[in-house]
N, C-alpha and C positions, 0 to 999 in steps of 0.2 A: 311820211311819204309824201305829204303835200308840199314838202319843201324841196324834193328831189327835182332835178332837172326834168323839164317836161318832155324832152326828147328821150331821156332814159326810161321815163315811165311809158311813154307811147311805144317804145321798143319792147318793152315787157308785154304790153297788151297785144302787140303784133306777134310776139312769140307764143303767146296763149292761143291766139287765133290760129296761127300756123300749126300748132301741135294738134289741132283738130284734123288737119289734112295729113300731117306727117307724125304718126304715132311714136316714132323714135324720139321725138322732142318731149313728149308728155311727161316722162320721168323728171326731166329738168324743170319743167314748169311746175310739177307737183312739189318738188323740193323748195322752189321759190315761194310758192304760196303757203307751203307748210311753215316755212320760216315766218311769214307774215302772221299766220294764225298763232304761232307760238308767241310772237311779240305781243299780240293783243291779249292772248291768254295770260301772259305774265302781267301786263298792265292792269288787267281786270281781276287778278288773283286776290287782291286785298279786299275786294267786294263780294267775294264768294259767289261769283256769277257761274251759272250752269253752262255746260258745254253748248247747249242749244242757243243761249243768249250770246255767247261768244261768237257763234257762227253768224248770228244775226248782225251783231256789231261788225264782224268782218265783212259781211256782204254790203252793209250799208257804207263802210269806209271805202271798199273797193269801188262801188258805184260812184261815191262822191269824187274819188280821185279820177275815175274814168270821165266824169262830167267836167272836172277842172281842166283836164288837158284837151278836151274836145269842145269846149264851150267858149263863147265870147264873154262869159260872166264868171270867171274863176273865183271871184271874191265871195260867191254864194257858198263855196266849199267851206270857208272858215266859219260862216254863220251856221252851217249845218253841223259841223263838228262841235261847235259851242252848244248847240241844242242837244247833241248826243251826251255831252258831258253832264 
C-alpha cells in the first residue's frame, strides 16, 4: 500500500471519513478494510500470529500509511515498516 498513488490512498481515507457521516458507504469501506486485513493475515500466516497481533499490525500499517500521505517526511514510513519486520 505504501507504493500506491498518494491520491488513491487519500481518497480511501476520505471515503472512510465520509462513511462516518453517510452510513450507506460503511459497507464498502468495511469490504476494503477487510481485504487489507486478509492480505496482512495471509502475509503473517507462516508466523502463526494471533488474530489480535494481526489487528495490531494492521492498525500500525494503516497509521503509517496515513502518516505517509499526510506528512512532509514520508520516508519515515519505510523505516517504520522495516522496524515492524
